[in-house]
Phi, psi and omega in degrees: 000133180292138177278127181297141179285151183286158181288147172246111194237147177224142169256115181258130181201185179273351194093163183060043182229031178072025184293329175298315181290323176301315179298317180297317177298316182294322179298318180287325187274337181232071187297340180270352180272156171266115185239131179229154170246114183056067187310324177239011183056222181286353190277015163283346178054044184297330180299326182289329185255000182299121183052032185219062189298336178293348179272349185306306185287329176296314180292320176301319181295330183268338187245091185298328183294329177289317177304312182297321180298312183291323176295320178298320177297316179296320178299316177297319179299319180296335178268006177088017183258125175290161180222140173222127167253112183265005177278196183237338193289359179272004191306323184295341183268004186311308181298321180293315180299320178300315180292320185289318185262353172054229186292350177273349184283133175227144174209146176245147174256114181250126185233149175233154176316125188301322184286325175288324176299311182296321178295317181294320175298322179297325177298336182269013174082007181285120183065013186231337178201155187277054174285147186299311181294317179302320179298317182297309180296319180298318184283322189258336189241325185286148177271125183262148185298333182260010176296150189290328190255027180284156178282318184267065185293335181297338180281348180299333180296338182256356192300326182298334181263006180290138173280170174306318177300315178300318183295322175290327176294322177296319176304315178302314184299309184292317184294318180289326174299315179300315182293321177303321182295345181253010181295338179267007180281144175302139180100348179289125184255352175143165175262129183231138180263132175309318184295341183253002185299318189240003181291140186302324185278344180240311174046055187294342178299329180282350172264320187293309185297315177298326177293331180275317190241353182107170184295141178192159171274115183286126187270105181260016189291325183278163177291150177302148184250124168207092190278347182240100180236128184224174177239163185303129174273343180222156180281142177272135174248186178295135179297149177305132187300318180295320177294315180301319179299315180294319179296315180301316182297317181289320180297323177295323174298331182272004172106003179272141180276156177302321182296312182291329178289319179297318178295318185292333185271005178296117185295326179296316179294320179296318179296321177294316184293316188262012173282350177244151186275082178212012183229000000 
């Protein structure tokens, strides 16, 4: 009887969704698996291949590090080793990864309240200040409002007036729209909310990891991991109304209530919360 090949799993999200801690939990709970957080960082070049599948082989041909990463994953799979990338920058490759790894491919869609996500991304200098790391992720991984292959093209007319917070909110909108479109793809294990990952009554982390990597006792003994915590470099204002409307509509599809979204987008509350380095 043939031995089933191990799962090759990815957690797809916008970032700022506890992916560092998810990776740490998975490493402790699945010691035989290969677990990474942002396996190539921004160098998956997801912005170049986002909704642009004809670019997959062109980018692979130009980016040797991506080739090596995927070959390494395949080598581990052939040796019976599962793989998990719990970071976010590989999102643009979802269709390619599905085709390449076939029935071994697993992926989860992890979402966080859009307004808190955008505020947290803004604290990391994305679209808001010329930090070196921020520039790389912004240039290579983030979805920009004026990019050619976006779903919400009608918002491009307002993009010139978007604040840094708006630009991060647009990234949330586009990436989550893209992931929803792949929920019917083989290997999809479910939609999970950041807000419910660790709450006692839902504890979705104990559902998500086994669906990706198989049954295990999840090891919660160590302290939560979030090694990069910053505070807002710029003040957050009210989100652009057209953008806010689109975000609200998509977030409600993802399970957020109008009440919690309306509360979350209050700029005074966001500025108070993210003025300290803890999110």
